[in-house]
N, C-alpha and C positions, 0 to 999 in steps of 0.2 A: 356731567360737567356743567358748572354754573353758566346760565345764559349770558351774563355780562362778559364772561371770559371768551366764550366762543364767538359772541357778536363782534368783539374787538378783533378777533382773528379773521373772521370770515365775511362778515356782513357790515353794512353801514347802518348805524342806528341814528335816526333823525326824527325830529318832531313831525307828527302828522299834520300840524297846523302849517299850512303852506305859505300864507301871506298875512302878516300881522295887520298891516293897514287895511287890506281888503276885508279881513274878518271884522275889523272894527266898523267899517262902512256897512257891512252886512247886518250886524246885530247891535250896533251902537256901542256905547262906552262900557257896557257890561263885559264885553269880550276881552278888553285889555287886562282886566283883573283876572278873568278866568284863565287866560293864556298864561299869566304869570303864576297861577296856582297849579296848573296841570298841563303836562305835555306828554303825550303817548308816543312811543317809538315805533319805527318801522324797521323791518329787516330788508335791506337793499342788496340785491345780488343780480347781476345782469343775466345770468343763466336762468335763474328762477323766474325773473320777470318776463323773459322771452318765452319760456315755456307756458306761462299763464296767458300771454298774448295769443299763443297758438291755440290754446284751449278756448279762449274767450272769443276769438275772431268770428266764427260762424254765428255765435249767439248775438253778438253786438250788431252784426250785419242784419240778422233777422229782426232785431228790435228797432232797426232804423237809426242806430246810434253811430257816431263817427268812430270808426275802428282805429283811426290814428290818434284820436284825442283821448278816448276813455281808456284809462289804465286799470290794471288789477295789481294792487300792492299788498304785501304781506305785513300783518301787524304782529309785533313781538308780544304775543299773548297766547297762552297755552289752552285757553278755553275754546269751545266749539261755537264760533260766532262769525258773522259777516254783516256788513252794513255799508250804507252810503251816506255821505254828508255833503257832497257837492255833485255837480253834473259830470265831472270828468274822472272820477275815481271810484272804484269798487274796492273796499277793504276786506280782506279775508284773514282771519287769525291763523297763525301757523298751526295751532292746535286742531283746527278744522281740517286743514290739508292733510295732516298726518293721520287723522281719524277716519277719513273716508276711504273706501275700498276700490273705487273705480273712477275713471275720468268722467263717466256719466253722472256720478254723484256730485263731483265738484262742479261740473258744468250746470247741473240743476241749481246749485247755490248761486253761481254767477248769473244765470238766467233770472232768478228771482230778484237779485239786487239790480240787474239791468232794467227789470220791469219797473222798479221804483223810480228810476231816472226817466224812463220813456213815458211813464204814466203821469208824470208831474207831481208825484207825492212829496218831493222835496219842498215845493212851494207851500204846501199845506203845513209841512213841519215848521217852516219859518214863521208862519202865522201863529201856530201854537206857541212858538218860542216868544213871540211878541206879546201874546196874551199872558204868558207866564211872567214876563217882565212887568206888565202892568199890574198884575194881581198878587204875585207871590211876595213873600218877605225876601229881604236881601239875601240871606243865606241860601234859600232855596233857588232863587233866581240865578245866583252865581253857579250853583251846582248844576242847574239845568244847562247853562251855557257851556260849562266845562264838559259835561257829559255829551252834549251835542257836538262839541269840537273833538273830543277824544274818547268818550265812553270810558268804561272801566270802573272798578270799585273806588278808585281814588277820588272821583267826583263826589262821592257820598260824604267824604270827610269835610268838604267845604260847607255843607249845610248841617249844622248841629241839629240832631233830632230827626233828620230825614233819612229813612232807611233806604238802602240801595234798591230793594225791590220796588218801593214806591217811586223812586226816581226813575227806574227803568220803565215802570208802568206808565208814568206820565210822559216820558220821552218816546216810548215805543210807538211805532206806527199803529194806527187803529187796526182792529182785526179785519175790518172791511177792506182796508188797503192791503193787508197781508194776503187775504183771500184773492183779491184782484191781482196782486203780483204773482201769486201761484198760478192763476189761470193764464195770465200773459206768458209766464215762464214756460208753461206747458206748450203753448202755441209756438214760442220761439224754438223750443227743442224740436218740435215736429217740423217746422220750416227748415231748420238747420240739419235735419236728418240725424238727430242725436236720440238715442234710445230713451224713452220716458221711464224705462225701468229704473234708471238712476234716481229719478225723483221719488219713485215708490220706495226704493231701498233707503234713501235719505230719511224719509219720514219714519220708516220702520226702526231706524236707529234711535229715534226718540220715544219709542214705545215705552210707556210706563213713566215717562218724565213728569206728567201732570200729577202723578200720585206722590211725588217727592215734595218735601217742604221747599219753600222758595230759596232757602239757604243752599240746598243741595241741587236745585234745578240748574240746568245750563242757562246762561243769559239769553241765548237764542230762543230757548223754549219760553222764557218768561214774557217775551215781547211779541210772540207769534201765536196764532191759533193752536189749539191742542194738537198733539201729534196724531191722535185718532181722527180728528176732523180732516186734517191735511192728508193723512194716509188714505182715507176713504175717497177724497176728491182726486188724488193722484191715481188710485186704482180705477176709478170711474173713467178718467181720461184715457188710461191705458186700454181699458176695455172698449171704449168708444172708437179709438183711432188705431188700436193694435200697435205692435212694434214692427215698423217697416224699416228701421234703421239697419244699415249694413255695418259690419265691423270697420273700425277706423284705426289702422296701425299708427298713423301720425299722432292721434290723441292718446293712444295707449303709450307710445314712446315718451311723449312730453310729460304725461302724468307721472310715469315712473321716474323720469329724470328730475322733475320738480320735487317729488317726495324723497327721492334718493339724495339729492343735494341738501335739502333741509335736514333730513334725519342724520346725514353724515356729520353735520356740524352741530346739531342740537343734542345728539345722543352720544354716549360714550364711544370711544374708538373700538373698544372690545366688542360692544354690541354690533357696530357696523361691520367689523371684520367677520364676525360670526354669521351675520345675516346677508352679507353681500353676495355670497355664493348662490343665493336664491334668485338673484337678478338675471333675467334671461338675456338682456342686452349687454354684450361684452363691454362696450365703452362705458355704460353707466356703472357697471360693476367696478371697473377700474377707476372711474372717477371717485366713487365712494371710498374705495380703498386708498386712493391718493389723499383724500381728506382725512381719513382715519390715521394714516401714517404721519401726516403733517401734524396732527394734534399730538401724536406720540413723539414728535420732534425727531422723526426718522427721515431725514432728507433723502437719503439714497433710495429707500423704498417708495417714498412719495413721488420722487422724480420718475422712477421706473414705471410706476402705475399711471401717472398722467401722460407720460410719453407713450405708454401702451394704448391709452384712450385716443391719443392723437394719431396713432397708426390706423386705428379703425375709422376715425373721422378727421382726416388731415386738414380740412378747411373749416374747422369748427372754431370760431373766435372765442367762444366761452371756455373751451378747454385751454386755449392759450392764455386767457385771462386768469384762470385758476393756476396755471403753471407760473405765470408772472407773480401772482400773490404768494405762492409757496416759496419761490426764489427770493422775493423781496423780504419776506418775513424771516428768511434764513440769511439775510445780508449778502446774498449773491446779486448785488445791485445791477451790474452791467448785464448779466444774463436775464435778469428780470426786465430790464429795459427792452431787450431784444424780444422777449416773449410778449410783453404788452404791445410792443410795436407791431408784431405780427397780428395780434388781436385787433388793433386799430386798422390795419390794412384790410382785414376781412369784415370789420363792422365799424366803418369810419364815423358814424353818427351816434353810436351808443354812448350816452353820457356817463354811465357807470364805468365802461371800459376806458373812455377818455380820462375819467378821473383817476383811475388806477395808473394809467400811463403817465399822467402828469405827476402823480406821487412818486413813481419810479424815477422819472427824469429829475425831479427835485432832489431826491436822495443821491442821484448821480452828479449833482452840481450843475446840471444843464438848466439853469433857472429860467432863461428866456424861452426855451422850448417848452419847459414845464408850464410857464405862464400861458403860453398860447393854447396848449392842450386843456388846461384847467378853465380858462375863459370860455373855450368852446363848450366844455362840459356844463359850465354854469348857465350858459345861454339856453341849454336844453333841459336843465333840471335844477331848479332853484331850491329844492327841498333837501339837499344832501349836505348835512352839517360837516361831515368829514372833508368833503370837497372844499367847503368854505374855509375850513381851518388851513388846508394846504394852500388855497388861493391867497389867503391872508399872509401866509409865510412867504409865498413867492413875491407878492407885491412889496413886502417889507425888504426882501433881499435885493430888489432892483431899485430901492429907494423911493417907491411910491407909497409913502406912509398914509396919505389920505385915503387911497383905495383899500389899503390894509385895514384901516379903521372901519371903513364902510362894510366890508365883508365880515369883519369880526362882529360888528353891531348886528348884521343880519343873522349871523350864526347864533348869537345869544338870543335874539328875538325868536328864532325858530325853536330854541330850547325853552322858551317861556321865561327867560331871565331878562325881563324888560328893563330893570334898573341898570344892569350891566350894559345892556344894549344901548341905553340912552347915553351912557358915559362915552362910549366909542363913537356913537353917531354924532354927538356934539363935537367931538374931536375932528371927525371927518368933515363936518360942515365948515369948520374953521380952516381947513387945509385945502379943500378942493375948490376949483373955480365955480362961482355962483351959476347955477343953472345947468351945470354939466350932468351927465347921466349918473355918475357916482354921487354927486352932491344931492340930486333929487332922491336917490335911493336912501341916502343917509337921513334926509329930511323926513321921509316916510316913517322910518324907524323912530326917529326923535319924537315925532308927533304921537306915535303910539305909546312911547315911554312916558311922555308928559301927561297924556290922558290917564294912563294907569296910575301915575303918581297923584294926580288930583283926586281920583276916585278913592285912593287909599287914605288921603287926608280927610275926605268927607266921612268915611266910616269911623274915624277916631273921635 
């Protein structure tokens, strides 16, 4: 099934670029143009993100990072890659999650990226970016910024004559930093009592990659030391410290659930129904079947399967959230409100669950209640473009056109559409009280839009 279709059904697709004004302050006026040129999407799902938090928690704690602040988010990209671009987020491509075979392998990746944050490598990356801005031609500089903000092959199109392999090579962490991150990651795994065998198996998965042409190599391979070097280092660590880790049923469960939820919506329903019987956890098997039946537009079977999962785990907010989604997308609005309401009772501060609840309330005509839920969700997560769309609709329905314009401007800015964002931001500035929070937010977007417009004129 095409990714664009299933994403609309199951997940929230939003730009990875979190704050347009903040990004401009960080890297100068180059960023406005880069944001306009390229925006990469995320797959947002509360169940998946909770599972990744469960897997990441012991690693982040071992690394000395704030376990409440640092998130692990899934990138809508099928390649085997993971990266960091700020101090609060680890990005993992869904292709990597589906490709690894154990929680320990995924945790080794998370540990490596956490090490880049803990070891201060991001500050050096920013300096490399500033150097590129000083020395590179315009096209290359813009491509560098776009790749730093979002990565991916699309950045290469910004700079004519700049190959994607050269771009990745320039932007990639130095091999010394990568080796340092591997050593730190191994230590985090040991302190967190996670088997280092996962790191060894991860590097074995890359065996032979360096023999491929750069076109066929995985992007993770192109910016990291060779797989043989990393494999030898991981094996040496395993030999030195041995494997003292005990089995971890919690990690096994959440790894299976994350992979199960992703594959159920990203692969065909037939594949899911054939493979779900292999799942040892009954509730995960039923959740996967519910997703497959939902994609097949079989409401009765989808409802029976998700209700079965809830019998196994009656206090699971994420299964109630999935039930709400299934019902809402089948126009069973009042039942969806009840299901989402139960999910909110069990997880009152989860922004993605709150966003779904607000959407259901909005569909049911409970606009004021929807606005309350959506505002609460937005206060906790400002990167959710679907939430912003619903929030703009709610503001419009209660007659607050100024705030409707503000959140619409922010939504367009998140998507890299700065010209459209500027139009709505200007409208919001003219409607809202000067100095009010909404007015200030609109001003931020307007400034970003005007700067991007000036840069565009300069290039002509």
